[in-house]
C-alpha positions as CSV (number, residue, x, y, z in Angstrom):
1,M,-24.6,13.0,-48.0
2,A,-23.4,11.6,-44.7
3,R,-22.8,15.2,-43.5
4,S,-26.4,16.1,-44.3
5,L,-27.8,13.2,-42.4
6,I,-25.6,14.0,-39.4
7,L,-26.7,17.7,-39.6
8,I,-30.4,16.7,-39.9
9,A,-30.1,14.3,-36.9
10,L,-28.5,17.0,-34.8
11,I,-31.2,19.5,-35.7
12,V,-33.9,17.0,-34.8
13,V,-32.2,16.2,-31.4
14,L,-31.8,20.0,-30.7
15,L,-35.5,20.8,-31.6
16,G,-36.7,17.8,-29.5
17,G,-34.7,19.0,-26.5
18,L,-36.0,22.6,-26.9
19,F,-39.6,21.2,-27.0
20,F,-39.2,19.5,-23.7
21,V,-37.3,22.4,-22.1
22,L,-39.6,25.2,-23.3
23,R,-43.0,23.6,-23.3
24,P,-45.6,25.1,-20.9
25,E,-45.9,23.2,-17.6
26,K,-49.2,21.4,-17.4
27,S,-50.4,19.6,-14.4
28,A,-52.3,16.6,-15.8
29,V,-53.5,15.6,-12.3
30,P,-56.1,17.7,-10.5
31,R,-54.9,18.9,-7.1
32,E,-56.4,19.6,-3.7
33,R,-56.2,23.4,-3.1
34,T,-56.9,25.2,0.1
35,F,-57.1,29.0,0.5
36,D,-57.5,31.0,3.7
37,L,-59.6,34.0,2.9
38,S,-59.9,36.8,5.5
39,I,-62.5,39.5,5.2
40,K,-62.0,42.6,7.3
41,G,-63.7,46.0,6.8
42,G,-65.3,44.8,3.6
43,E,-61.9,43.8,2.0
44,M,-60.8,40.2,1.3
45,S,-57.3,39.0,1.5
46,P,-56.1,37.6,-0.8
47,D,-58.5,39.2,-3.3
48,E,-57.7,36.6,-6.1
49,V,-57.8,32.8,-6.0
50,S,-56.3,31.0,-8.9
51,V,-56.7,27.3,-9.6
52,H,-56.8,24.9,-12.5
53,E,-59.8,23.2,-14.0
54,D,-60.9,20.1,-12.0
55,D,-58.9,21.0,-8.9
56,R,-60.7,20.3,-5.6
57,V,-60.9,23.6,-3.9
58,T,-61.5,24.5,-0.2
59,L,-62.1,28.1,0.7
60,H,-61.5,28.6,4.4
61,I,-63.3,31.9,5.1
62,S,-63.3,34.2,8.1
63,S,-65.0,37.6,8.5
64,D,-65.2,40.4,11.0
65,K,-69.0,40.7,10.4
66,P,-71.8,38.4,9.6
67,M,-72.2,37.9,5.9
68,E,-73.4,35.6,3.1
69,F,-70.3,34.7,1.0
70,H,-71.3,34.0,-2.7
71,V,-69.3,32.7,-5.6
72,H,-70.9,33.7,-8.9
73,G,-70.9,31.1,-11.8
74,Y,-70.8,28.3,-9.3
75,D,-73.8,29.7,-7.4
76,M,-72.5,28.7,-4.0
77,E,-73.3,30.5,-0.8
78,Q,-72.0,30.2,2.7
79,E,-73.1,32.0,5.8
80,I,-70.1,33.4,7.7
81,K,-70.2,34.6,11.3
82,P,-67.5,36.5,13.1
83,G,-65.2,34.2,15.1
84,A,-66.6,31.1,13.3
85,P,-64.7,30.5,10.1
86,A,-66.5,28.4,7.5
87,D,-65.4,26.2,4.7
88,L,-66.7,26.1,1.1
89,H,-65.7,22.9,-0.9
90,F,-66.1,22.4,-4.6
91,R,-64.6,21.0,-7.8
92,A,-63.5,23.8,-10.2
93,D,-65.3,22.4,-13.2
94,L,-66.1,25.7,-14.9
95,T,-63.3,27.8,-16.4
96,G,-63.1,31.6,-16.3
97,R,-63.2,34.5,-13.8
98,F,-65.9,34.5,-11.2
99,E,-66.8,37.2,-8.7
100,M,-66.8,36.4,-5.0
101,E,-69.0,38.8,-3.1
102,D,-70.9,39.6,0.1
103,H,-74.3,38.5,-1.3
104,E,-76.3,40.7,1.1
105,S,-74.6,44.0,0.2
106,E,-73.7,42.8,-3.4
107,R,-70.2,44.1,-2.8
108,E,-67.4,42.4,-4.7
109,L,-64.7,41.0,-2.5
110,G,-62.5,39.2,-5.0
111,V,-62.2,36.9,-8.0
112,L,-61.9,33.2,-8.5
113,Q,-59.8,32.5,-11.6
114,V,-60.2,28.9,-13.0
115,R,-57.6,28.2,-15.8
116,P,-58.1,25.4,-18.3
117,R,-56.0,22.3,-17.6
């Protein structure tokens, strides 16, 4: 009987330890996230931005030509002029994948990925 109780106790401790070691890392606190996006020749670098739900996001955008930068789903637009980088600030309150495009040419530049917290 005593052996069984010791064995059960060891299994519980082992399983508890495995739970804390192997659990997925979750950030409970929203973060401030800033990304430098460079658009040259119609291509954006980086072409994907990944954040978590409720993060405060700043996109610092520069372009080699005048354009209207648009984030679908969030319906935000920002005029960008060559040599004059612009910032787009928002809270990532919608989850999913959202296109970022040159609104005038309707050309997709990249993707905003907002993961659930």
